[in-house]
Every structure is written in structure tokens, then in C-alpha cells.
C-alpha positions as CSV (number, residue, x, y, z in Angstrom):
1,K,-11.3,7.6,-6.9
2,R,-9.4,4.7,-4.4
3,G,-6.5,4.1,-5.9
4,I,-3.3,5.2,-7.9
5,K,-4.5,5.9,-11.6
6,K,-1.8,4.4,-14.2
7,K,-0.6,8.4,-15.6
8,D,0.4,8.6,-11.8
9,L,2.5,5.7,-11.1
10,G,6.1,8.1,-11.2
11,A,4.6,9.0,-7.6
12,L,5.6,6.1,-6.5
13,S,9.2,6.5,-7.6
14,S,10.4,7.6,-4.3
15,L,9.5,4.5,-2.4
16,F,11.8,2.1,-4.8
17,K,15.0,4.3,-3.7
18,Y,15.6,1.5,-0.7
19,K,17.1,-1.5,-1.5
20,N,16.7,-5.2,-0.5
21,I,12.7,-4.4,-0.3
22,N,10.2,-7.5,-2.2
23,W,7.3,-5.5,-3.5
24,I,4.4,-8.1,-3.5
25,N,1.3,-7.2,-5.9
26,L,-2.1,-7.4,-3.5
27,Q,-4.4,-5.5,-6.5
28,Y,-6.5,-7.7,-8.7
29,G,-6.9,-7.3,-12.1
30,D,-4.3,-7.0,-14.9
31,I,-1.2,-5.1,-13.6
32,Q,0.5,-5.9,-16.7
33,T,1.1,-2.3,-17.4
34,E,2.2,-1.3,-13.8
35,T,4.6,-4.5,-13.9
36,K,6.3,-3.4,-16.6
37,Y,6.5,-0.1,-15.7
38,F,8.2,-0.3,-12.3
39,Q,10.6,-2.6,-14.0
40,S,11.7,-0.1,-17.0
41,N,11.6,2.5,-15.1
42,Y,12.9,1.7,-11.4
43,G,14.3,-1.6,-11.6
44,V,11.7,-3.1,-9.2
45,T,10.6,-6.6,-10.1
46,L,6.8,-6.3,-8.8
47,H,5.9,-10.1,-7.5
48,S,2.6,-11.6,-8.4
49,W,1.1,-14.6,-8.3
50,P,-0.9,-15.0,-11.7
51,D,-2.4,-18.8,-10.7
52,L,-4.0,-16.5,-7.3
53,D,-7.5,-15.6,-7.7
54,Y,-6.9,-12.5,-5.8
55,T,-11.2,-12.2,-6.2
56,A,-12.1,-14.9,-5.1
57,D,-9.2,-17.1,-3.1
58,I,-9.5,-15.2,-0.1
59,E,-8.0,-18.0,2.1
60,N,-4.7,-18.0,-0.2
61,L,-4.9,-14.0,0.0
62,C,-5.0,-14.1,3.3
63,A,-2.4,-16.7,3.8
64,L,0.1,-14.2,1.0
65,I,-0.2,-11.4,3.2
66,N,0.1,-13.2,6.5
67,E,3.4,-13.7,5.4
68,L,4.2,-10.0,4.4
69,D,6.4,-7.8,6.7
70,L,4.6,-4.8,6.3
71,I,1.4,-3.9,4.0
72,I,1.1,-0.2,2.3
73,Q,-2.1,-0.5,0.1
74,V,-4.5,1.7,-1.3
75,N,-8.4,1.5,-0.2
76,N,-9.5,-1.7,-0.8
77,T,-10.2,-5.7,0.0
78,S,-6.5,-6.4,0.9
79,L,-5.8,-3.2,2.8
80,H,-8.9,-4.7,5.2
81,L,-7.7,-7.9,5.2
82,S,-4.6,-7.2,6.1
83,A,-5.4,-4.9,8.5
84,A,-8.0,-7.9,10.3
85,L,-5.3,-10.2,9.8
86,G,-3.3,-7.6,12.4
87,K,-0.7,-7.0,10.2
88,E,1.3,-3.6,10.3
89,T,-1.0,-1.9,7.5
90,W,-0.3,1.5,6.4
91,A,-3.3,2.3,4.4
92,L,-2.7,5.1,1.0
93,L,-6.0,7.2,0.8
94,P,-6.1,9.4,-1.6
95,F,-8.1,12.9,-1.5
96,G,-12.1,12.2,-2.0
97,S,-11.4,8.2,-1.5
98,F,-12.3,9.6,2.6
99,D,-16.1,7.6,3.4
100,M,-17.2,6.8,7.1
101,R,-14.5,3.9,7.4
102,W,-11.6,6.3,7.5
103,F,-12.9,8.9,10.3
104,Q,-10.7,10.4,12.6
105,G,-9.5,8.7,15.5
106,K,-7.6,9.5,18.3
107,S,-5.7,11.6,15.4
108,V,-5.4,12.2,11.7
109,D,-3.4,9.0,10.9
110,D,-5.2,6.7,13.7
111,C,-7.7,4.3,12.3
112,P,-10.1,3.2,15.0
113,W,-11.1,0.3,13.0
114,Y,-7.6,-1.5,13.2
115,S,-5.2,-0.4,15.7
116,N,-2.4,-1.5,13.3
117,T,-2.7,0.3,10.6
118,K,-1.3,4.0,10.0
119,L,-3.4,6.4,8.0
120,F,-2.0,7.8,5.0
121,R,-4.3,11.1,4.2
122,Q,-3.6,13.2,1.1
123,S,-5.1,16.7,2.0
124,Y,-7.0,18.8,-0.2
125,K,-3.8,20.9,-1.8
126,Q,-1.4,17.8,-1.7
127,D,-0.4,16.6,-4.8
128,L,0.0,12.7,-4.8
129,P,4.0,13.0,-4.9
130,S,3.8,14.8,-1.6
131,L,1.9,12.2,0.0
132,I,4.1,8.8,-1.1
133,N,7.1,10.9,-0.2
134,D,5.9,11.3,3.3
135,V,5.0,7.3,3.1
136,A,8.8,7.2,1.8
137,S,10.1,9.0,5.1
138,Q,8.2,6.9,7.4
139,L,9.3,3.7,5.6
140,R,12.7,4.4,5.7
141,H,12.8,5.4,9.2
142,W,10.3,1.4,9.3
143,L,13.5,0.1,7.6
144,E,16.1,1.3,10.0
145,N,14.5,0.0,13.3
146,R,13.8,-3.6,12.5
147,N,15.3,-5.9,14.2
148,D,15.8,-8.3,11.8
């Protein structure tokens, strides 16, 4: 309910059309299927550190997150860590994943808990590819406005 199911990985394709992005895994658990899928279908490497325990080594997970420019993540621990660290964070919230943590702030994409976090909420009738296309559009603007 919080994430993107393996059968829906193709919905992420619109994010991979931008070049010169290093995609870093912040998801715990076995991601071999996803890594192979992204590499074979989009030529995208999903970087991961097998020696990092994403569930128990919070200090090193925070160190990794702290080195990233932008975090795009579903609702999990690494999303909350990146937001709490003050990193620019975009939360992907598939429909049905909303709970008290994600109530509406000043606007529908505002996060009252973390001022550095933008919420991308899937509406009731919106399909997942449309939600990801919205994120991809914002990513294009973000990339165009970078100063480095």
C-alpha cells in the first residue's frame, strides 16, 4: 500500500529519460528484481551498497542520504530520514497510502511536518503512470534550475 509494486515498475519509465542522473537505492530488502529490470529495460543503474544494512545501520543510511541532491521516495523510513535531515525530498504517495502523517498543509503538495518535502499524491482516479509523469515533469524543471 505504501510503495510501488513490482508489476508497476514500468510506470517509473518517465523518470529515466533524463540523462546524467545517478539513481541511488534507499529501499531496504532484496531489490535484485528491480535492479535488473531498470538496467535491462532502461539502461539505468540503480546503485546500492550491499554492505549497508538499510534497516539497522541508520547512521550510515543518514550519511548516504546526506550526500544526495534530491530524494524521491515512497513512504518509508528513508523518506522520513531525508526530510528530517533537511534534504530536498519528494514523497510519492500512491492512493491508499495516506494516513495522519500526510494530511494537507497549506496546499495539497505541502507537508506540514517537513518544510523541505513536496508531496505527490495519487488522486482517486489517477493512474500510477500519471502520478509519475507529474514527478518527471517537476524533475525536468528541477534539473533545468540547478546551479551546479
